[in-house]
C-alpha positions, -999 to +999 in steps of 0.1 A: +641+136+020+612+160+019+584+165-006+548+176-005+525+147+004+491+149-013+475+121+007+460+122+042+478+145+066+494+130+097+469+122+124+439+119+101+422+086+109+408+065+080+375+047+083+372+019+109+366-018+103+391-040+085+380-058+054+413-078+047+430-090+078+454-117+092+447-133+125+477-149+142+490-163+110+521-185+108+539-200+078+566-227+074+587-226+043+613-254+037+610-265+073+617-230+086+591-209+105+590-177+084+560-161+101+550-168+137+516-156+150+514-124+130+482-103+131+474-074+108+441-055+105+444-024+082+417+001+084+398+007+051+413+035+030+445+035+050+481+028+040+498+003+062+536-001+060+554-033+066+590-028+078+618-050+089+652-063+077+656-087+048+642-121+058+618-107+084+587-121+067+573-091+049+569-107+014+555-139+029+529-120+048+519-101+016+515-135-002+493-148+026+471-117+024+469-122-014+459-159-011+490-170-030+502-189+001+480-205+027+489-200+064+503-230+083+483-217+113+459-188+118+436-174+092+434-145+066+399-131+062+382-109+036+350-092+047+349-116+077+352-148+056+383-170+055+402-162+023+401-199+013+363-197+010+366-172-018+373-183-053+405-172-070+387-149-094+367-133-067+398-126-047+415-112-078+386-087-083+392-074-048+429-077-041+457-066-065+494-073-060+525-056-071+555-079-067+592-068-064+601-081-099+581-091-129+595-107-161+580-122-192+594-139-223+563-129-243+565-099-266+541-075-249+536-037-250+529-016-220+492-015-230+491-053-232+505-057-197+481-032-182+452-049-199+461-081-179+446-064-149+411-067-164+413-106-167+395-112-134+365-091-146+356-110-177+353-146-188+380-163-208+383-155-245+357-127-243+366-094-258+374-063-237+344-041-230+342-003-229+345-003-190+376-025-194+393-001-218+383+029-196+399+013-165+431+006-185+433+041-198+427+056-164+454+033-149+479+044-176+471+081-170+474+079-132+508+063-134+521+087-161+524+060-188+499+071-214+526+082-238+544+048-234+513+026-240+528+012-273+563+008-260+576-029-259+579-042-223+615-053-229+627-018-238+617-004-204+640+004-175+635-014-142+617+017-128+594+020-158+585-017-155+576-012-119+553+016-128+536-006-155+530-032-128+513-006-106+492+004-136+482-032-142+472-035-106+451-003-107+434-016-139+420-044-117+401-016-098+409-033-065+396-024-030+428-038-015+463-032-029+494-051-018+528-038-028+561-055-022+589-029-021+575-010-051+601+018-049+632-004-051+640+004-088+627+040-088+646+073-087+637+097-059+611+117-080+593+085-090+594+071-055+576+101-043+552+102-072+543+065-067+537+067-030+517+100-034+496+080-058+492+051-034+483+075-005+456+092-026+439+060-039+405+051-024+417+016-015+433-002+015+470-005+008+496-026+025+531-018+013+565-034+023+592-008+024+629-005+033+631+032+034+620+044+069+616+080+059+593+071+031+573+049+055+570+078+079+559+102+052+532+081+035+519+054+059+491+058+084+502+027+104+534+007+106+540-030+114+576-039+121+587-075+117+618-092+129+624-130+124+588-135+115+573-118+145+557-084+151+580-063+173+562-030+170+530-016+155+513+018+155+515+052+140+549+063+124+554+087+153+548+060+179+567+033+161+598+048+146+619+054+177+656+056+181+655+025+203+635+004+179+657+014+149+688+003+169+672-029+181+658-040+148+682-026+123+714-023+143+717+014+133+720+045+155+696+072+144+682+106+154+644+108+151+630+143+150+594+157+147+589+193+136+556+195+156+533+174+178+512+161+149+540+159+123+555+128+109+590+118+121+622+122+101+651+098+106+687+108+103+711+078+104+743+082+124+760+049+118+759+012+129+754+003+165+787-005+182+794-042+181+770-050+152 
């Protein structure tokens, strides 16, 4: 899969100094240790990819970063303060989340859904302001949904609904954006369009992905999880090796790089013998 990437070129470092970070966080769910001592410190303005098989802890880590779940051990900090010291509204003004699936039984239009992103910025029952509406319109435009603003939510395809959820998150005007497998329901063109958009945003993004080539194309840093633990972290070129792909995914692969500063490309050759 190849496409022009409009974000930062490979090897271009973002700004230093993490604002949202996890320090040795663990989390039990139903008596099972889902995360075990995971640390993550994305650089501001960067795109960090979370990789790993199903059940490796990617979604749980995103929920800890969003403050939806509290860690059993360790701490998540925002601007150096534990996330628990921030009020929910204050966190929502800073951190936006795009989940894998979103459903509603309420009859809403695309515009209604995107406007939900402005809730953290105003008091309950107060009308939308001009800045609210400007943020909503900008979010619709950036995700290519302006002409669908009046469409009922229930008439949209799965891919269109995912794009609406991204627009809703952008309407929050966050500084940190967390996305849980946002490309799952999208065709190839919209996968590339969405990740190009994420790469260009002036925010710190953490995105869980299954597609290793998309992760290599669009992420500045990668964190690979297996059974709730970090098994590799670093640039795509340093992290996505044939050995790691075989160990973590049980798949034989050929990893090539056109040049010394280019991003790797993975060609899958089949499952590892005996897996």
